[in-house]
N, C-alpha and C positions, 0 to 999 in steps of 0.2 A: 568462503565459498561464495560463488555467483549465485543470484536467485534461480537463474534458469537451470542449473546442475539439480538446485534442490526441488523444482518441479518435476524434472525426469525422475529423481531418486522418489519420491513420493507416489507418483503415477506407477512407477514398476512395483514397488513395494505394496501398493494395493491392487495389483494385478488387473490395472486398466491399460486400455489402448488408446493412442492418441485419438483416435477416433471418437471413444467414448468421452474423453475428457470433452474434445472439442463440441461434441453433441450436447453436453452439461453448460456449456458457455456459449453456445447458439452461435458457433462460428465452422468454419471448415477445419477440416485434419490439417490442411496445407499451413493456415494460419497459425493455428495452435503450435505445429511443428518449428514455424519461425520464432514463436515466444519461448519455446521451450529449449532452442539452441542458441538463443540470443541474439538472434539476427534483427528481431523487432521488440520493441518494449510493448512489456505488457499492461493494457488499461488498467486503471487502479478498480474500475467494477469488476473487472474479470480476478484481479489478484486476489480482493476482497472474497469473491465468490469462491476462488478456491481454498482459502484458509478456512472458510465455511464448510466446503464439502470435505475436505480432510480434518476438521477440526482441529486445525493447530493455529497458533499466533502467527499474525503477519510479519512480527521479527522474525521467528523460526524460518517462516517461508520466505523471507528476504535473504535469508544468510545472516542477519545481524546477531543472532544467538545460536548455539550450536546442540543446546538441549530443546528438544519439541515441548512447548507448552501447550497446554490445552487452551483455545479459544473459550473465553468468558463472555459470551453473549449477556449482559447483566441489565441490559437496558436496551428497549428497540433499537433499531439503527439510527442512528444520527448521521445526517450528512456531514462528513469530514470539513466541508468549507465552513461550518459554524466553529468548528473546534479549531479550524486556521485562524478564523477573526478572535476567538476567546483566547488562545494562546499568543498571539500576536500583542492584543489589548492588554492583558495580564505581565507581559513582559515590557511594558512601553516604547514598543515599537512602531513605527510608521510604516506603511506600505512600502514607502521609497526605501527603507532601511533593508527589509524583507526581501525586495526586488534585488538589491544589490546584492547581497549574500546569495541569492539564487542567480545570478548574472543574467536577469532579465528586464524587462520594462517593467516599471510600476504599474501600467494598464494592464499587460497581461495579468500581473498577479493579482490586479482586482477582480480581474474576470474569474479565475480561480478561487478568489475569497469570497464571491458572490454567487458561485455555483454556474456561472456562465459557461465556463470551459473546465474540463477534467484536468486536474493537477498530474503531468507525469510523474510516473513512478519514481525517477531517479530524484526530482524536486521534494516528492514525499519522503524520500529516505534522508535526504540532506535535511529538512526540516526537523523529522523526528531527532536528528542528531544533534542538532541546534539546540532545541528544546530540552533535549535529554530526556525525552518521553518515550514511550513503546510506540509502535506503527499501530496496536490494536488501541490506544487510547487516542491518538491523534486521528485515525478513523472513526471515533466516537462509537468503538464495539465494545467498549468498558466504560464506565463511569469514574472508575479510580484511576490517577496516573500511576504508572508503573516506569520507573527510569530503566534506560537502558546501560548504563554503567553502574 
């Protein structure tokens, strides 16, 4: 399932309109509609905000798992870029090696890892799969790693 289908399903299951969800995310209904239809990529900070709002894991919201897991915020929100650096170093990889996996420039990856730019969601999912960790762990929403597979 594509994540944007899950966005619509969760919104409808919670009897919410696109306007109501857009207001929660501090955006327009038109912009939210683009995210929900898959025409635009949902920014990571909004992806995390929706997981918190619906109290579901990022893995479920992204369509990586079919069973809804509750979001377990066991620690204060940790900026995901810190977890990117931690996982890369713990796996003995360079920024260049990770940027090759993401098919991007090392300079761009460095901006993401240093918190200067927001990591696009499709790269976030790619890295979760590469490291075999849940999106919740990668985002710093839970402290204990949870495997995807």
